ZAMARGU-4260 file (C-alpha; in steps of 0.2 Angstrom, whole numbers, plus 5000, padded with zeros to 4 digits):
<rodrens>
0) 4907/5412/5170 | 4923/5413/5181 | 4939/5403/5177 | 4949/5401/5161 | 4949/5391/5145
5) 4966/5382/5143 | 4970/5376/5125 | 4986/5366/5121 | 4983/5356/5105 | 4991/5350/5089
10) 4981/5345/5074 | 4986/5341/5056 | 4975/5340/5040 | 4981/5329/5026 | 4998/5335/5020
15) 4996/5352/5027 | 5006/5360/5041 | 5004/5355/5058 | 4993/5367/5068 | 4999/5371/5086
20) 4990/5382/5098 | 4994/5385/5117 | 4984/5399/5125 | 4974/5403/5140 | 4958/5414/5139
25) 4949/5422/5153 | 4931/5418/5154 | 4924/5431/5165 | 4911/5445/5160 | 4910/5449/5142
30) 4928/5448/5136 | 4931/5445/5118 | 4946/5437/5111 | 4951/5438/5093 | 4960/5423/5084
35) 4968/5433/5070 | 4979/5429/5056 | 4980/5426/5037 | 4969/5414/5028 | 4975/5396/5031
40) 4984/5400/5047 | 4973/5387/5057 | 4961/5399/5066 | 4945/5390/5061 | 4953/5373/5065
45) 4957/5379/5083 | 4939/5386/5085 | 4932/5369/5079 | 4943/5360/5091 | 4937/5371/5105
50) 4919/5368/5100 | 4921/5349/5099 | 4917/5348/5081 | 4935/5342/5077 | 4946/5332/5088
55) 4965/5337/5090 | 4978/5324/5087 | 4985/5327/5104 | 4985/5339/5118 | 4971/5345/5130
60) 4957/5358/5131 | 4951/5363/5149 | 4937/5374/5153 | 4938/5379/5172 | 4938/5363/5181
65) 4931/5353/5166 | 4942/5343/5154 | 4934/5344/5137 | 4948/5335/5128 | 4963/5325/5133
70) 4972/5315/5120 | 4982/5305/5132 | 4967/5300/5142 | 4955/5298/5126 | 4943/5311/5133
75) 4933/5320/5120 | 4917/5328/5125 | 4903/5331/5112 | 4899/5349/5107 | 4882/5348/5117
80) 4892/5343/5133 | 4903/5358/5132 | 4888/5371/5131 | 4896/5382/5118 | 4887/5393/5105
85) 4895/5391/5088 | 4892/5403/5073 | 4899/5398/5057 | 4904/5409/5042 | 4889/5405/5032
90) 4877/5406/5048 | 4870/5389/5044 | 4852/5394/5048 | 4838/5381/5044 | 4831/5387/5027
95) 4814/5377/5031 | 4811/5385/5048 | 4805/5403/5051 | 4815/5415/5061 | 4806/5411/5077
100) 4808/5392/5075 | 4827/5394/5071 | 4829/5404/5087 | 4819/5391/5097 | 4830/5377/5091
105) 4837/5372/5108 | 4829/5385/5118 | 4813/5384/5129 | 4799/5396/5134 | 4800/5414/5135
110) 4818/5414/5131 | 4814/5414/5113 | 4803/5430/5114 | 4817/5439/5124 | 4830/5434/5111
115) 4819/5440/5097 | 4817/5457/5105 | 4835/5459/5110 | 4841/5456/5092 | 4827/5466/5084
120) 4819/5451/5076 | 4801/5452/5083 | 4794/5459/5067 | 4803/5446/5057 | 4798/5431/5067
125) 4787/5423/5054 | 4799/5426/5039 | 4810/5412/5032 | 4829/5415/5029 | 4827/5417/5010
130) 4817/5433/5015 | 4830/5441/5025 | 4845/5452/5022 | 4863/5447/5026 | 4863/5458/5042
135) 4846/5450/5047 | 4853/5433/5044 | 4868/5436/5055 | 4856/5442/5070 | 4846/5426/5068
140) 4861/5415/5068 | 4868/5424/5084 | 4851/5423/5093 | 4850/5405/5089 | 4868/5402/5096
145) 4863/5411/5112 | 4847/5402/5114 | 4854/5386/5123 | 4862/5399/5136 | 4880/5394/5132
150) 4894/5398/5143 | 4906/5402/5129 | 4902/5410/5112 | 4913/5405/5096 | 4911/5415/5080
155) 4920/5410/5064 | 4922/5425/5053 | 4905/5432/5058 | 4906/5447/5045 | 4914/5439/5030
160) 4897/5434/5022 | 4891/5452/5022 | 4894/5465/5008 | 4905/5480/5013 | 4892/5493/5018
165) 4883/5480/5029 | 4899/5474/5036 | 4904/5491/5041 | 4887/5494/5050 | 4886/5477/5058
170) 4904/5478/5065 | 4898/5491/5078 | 4881/5482/5081 | 4891/5465/5084 | 4902/5473/5097
175) 4887/5480/5106 | 4878/5464/5106 | 4893/5454/5112 | 4895/5467/5127 | 4876/5466/5131
180) 4875/5447/5132 | 4888/5445/5146 | 4896/5429/5138 | 4914/5428/5134 | 4917/5426/5116
185) 4931/5420/5104 | 4930/5428/5087 | 4940/5422/5071 | 4944/5435/5059 | 4958/5440/5046
190) 4952/5458/5045 | 4963/5470/5055 | 4949/5483/5057 | 4937/5470/5064 | 4951/5464/5076
195) 4953/5481/5083 | 4934/5485/5083 | 4929/5468/5092 | 4943/5462/5102 | 4949/5465/5120
200) 4963/5453/5118 | 4970/5445/5103 | 4980/5429/5098 | 4990/5430/5082 | 4991/5414/5071
205) 5003/5412/5057 | 5007/5396/5047 | 4998/5385/5060 | 5007/5392/5075 | 5002/5404/5089
210) 5015/5418/5087 | 5009/5431/5100 | 4995/5435/5112 | 4990/5449/5123 | 4979/5465/5123
215) 4974/5470/5106 | 4982/5487/5107 | 4999/5481/5114 | 5000/5467/5101 | 4996/5479/5086
220) 5008/5492/5093 | 5022/5480/5098 | 5023/5465/5087 | 5035/5452/5093 | 5043/5448/5076
225) 5042/5454/5058 | 5029/5441/5053 | 5017/5447/5066 | 5021/5465/5061 | 5017/5461/5043
230) 5001/5452/5049 | 4995/5466/5059 | 4998/5479/5045 | 5014/5487/5048 | 5018/5493/5031
235) 5037/5496/5032 | 5048/5482/5039 | 5066/5485/5035 | 5083/5477/5040 | 5093/5489/5051
240) 5109/5490/5061 | 5112/5497/5078 | 5124/5512/5078 | 5122/5518/5096 | 5112/5517/5112
245) 5110/5532/5124 | 5097/5539/5136 | 5084/5527/5132 | 5086/5529/5113 | 5094/5519/5100
250) 5101/5525/5083 | 5099/5513/5069 | 5105/5513/5051 | 5093/5508/5037 | 5102/5508/5020
255) 5111/5524/5021 | 5098/5533/5032 | 5099/5535/5051 | 5084/5535/5062 | 5082/5537/5081
260) 5070/5525/5090 | 5065/5522/5108 | 5076/5508/5115 | 5065/5493/5119 | 5080/5485/5129
265) 5082/5471/5118 | 5090/5480/5103 | 5108/5473/5106 | 5124/5482/5106 | 5131/5493/5091
270) 5133/5483/5076 | 5118/5471/5080 | 5106/5467/5066 | 5088/5470/5069 | 5072/5476/5060
275) 5064/5493/5061 | 5045/5493/5059 | 5035/5509/5055 | 5016/5510/5052 | 5010/5520/5037
280) 4999/5531/5048 | 5014/5536/5059 | 5023/5544/5044 | 5020/5563/5041 | 5024/5571/5024
285) 5030/5589/5023 | 5035/5600/5008 | 5047/5611/5017 | 5055/5611/5034 | 5042/5620/5046
290) 5046/5636/5054 | 5041/5629/5071 | 5051/5616/5080 | 5043/5599/5082 | 5046/5583/5094
295) 5050/5572/5079 | 5068/5567/5078 | 5068/5559/5061 | 5067/5570/5046 | 5071/5561/5030
300) 5073/5568/5012 | 5062/5558/5001 | 5056/5556/4983 | 5038/5550/4980 | 5038/5534/4970
305) 5019/5532/4969 | 5002/5539/4975 | 4987/5528/4976 | 4970/5533/4981 | 4961/5523/4994
310) 4944/5530/4996 | 4946/5546/5007 | 4964/5542/5010 | 4979/5540/4999 | 4994/5528/5001
315) 5011/5537/4997 | 5026/5526/4994 | 5042/5535/4997 | 5061/5532/4993 | 5071/5538/5008
320) 5086/5527/5004 | 5073/5513/5008 | 5055/5511/5004 | 5044/5520/5017 | 5025/5520/5016
325) 5014/5534/5022 | 4995/5536/5023 | 4988/5554/5021 | 4970/5560/5018 | 4965/5564/5000
330) 4963/5582/5005 | 4981/5583/5011 | 4987/5574/4995 | 4978/5588/4984 | 4983/5603/4995
335) 5001/5597/4995 | 5001/5592/4977 | 5009/5575/4980 | 5014/5568/4964 | 5026/5554/4958
340) 5043/5561/4957 | 5041/5575/4969 | 5054/5579/4982 | 5047/5579/5000 | 5052/5577/5018
345) 5046/5561/5028 | 5044/5564/5047 | 5043/5550/5059 | 5044/5551/5078 | 5055/5540/5088
350) 5041/5533/5098 | 5033/5527/5081 | 5047/5516/5077 | 5046/5498/5084 | 5063/5489/5085
355) 5062/5470/5083 | 5077/5459/5085 | 5081/5447/5071 | 5076/5429/5073
</rodrens>
């Protein structure tokens, strides 16, 4: 469906923080927008307001030329009038109905058989929900959400109810299914990997407020502020001070260490305070200075504070005058004999440091 979804709402629950969201989402093709943020940020509330399950306290929601909600004019269309498909965290399939009858709820004719085939449910059509695995239940719930042929699909933490191995497998399946149905979708998640795997665009919510929106890669690579940086998984966020700017580069001081970063244009003049954000996967660890020159401008003497195994990876916390986190493979950890207390060199490219103005 062409056009866009325009949301500008405010909502307060009990004594909690006010939730405020203002965003515009394209509704063409199969674009997937991720509402991302920590638990309690207000993501589900925004999704339920879009679906018509909750009413905002004020504001408006428009889909193309239709007004779904307008607080000033007391307009609040019922969910069925909005023609959206909604998938809740617990899937909410009917336990007393078979797979076929669940999918048929709200659908007609051959559409049910088509959906069963598309979601690989034909052989399970006569089973009841209690006889299905978590992944199978998810496919049933998604097929049922699509049965009424909605113009917009809303998914609230669609993978959170699954165990880790199933969640990993279903992540790729869900992205494929969302692409094949050719219906725009909004997906709520607090998982960074899911946001990267599922989304074309992303809207970051923190503390009830929409803080940044854009293409997934640009938001993850260029967070607008330190709160967003921490939310999207930037492990090192340090106060810094501008020392100099020249030739598109800026030199900053963190504690007693100096680093060179790409000048984003809003870093301020020498003496200005800001934050330097560095992803752990952008930090390389070396034992000794390499014989061959590299493009990395920042080489920091460091002492290892801790090494923590994380499956096939290891998280290494370094003292470079400031705390710097690196992620290396477990094989690299063993080959380099990285141990607490060892002296190493931390290497960070200028392009890997994101400079964020304070405030």
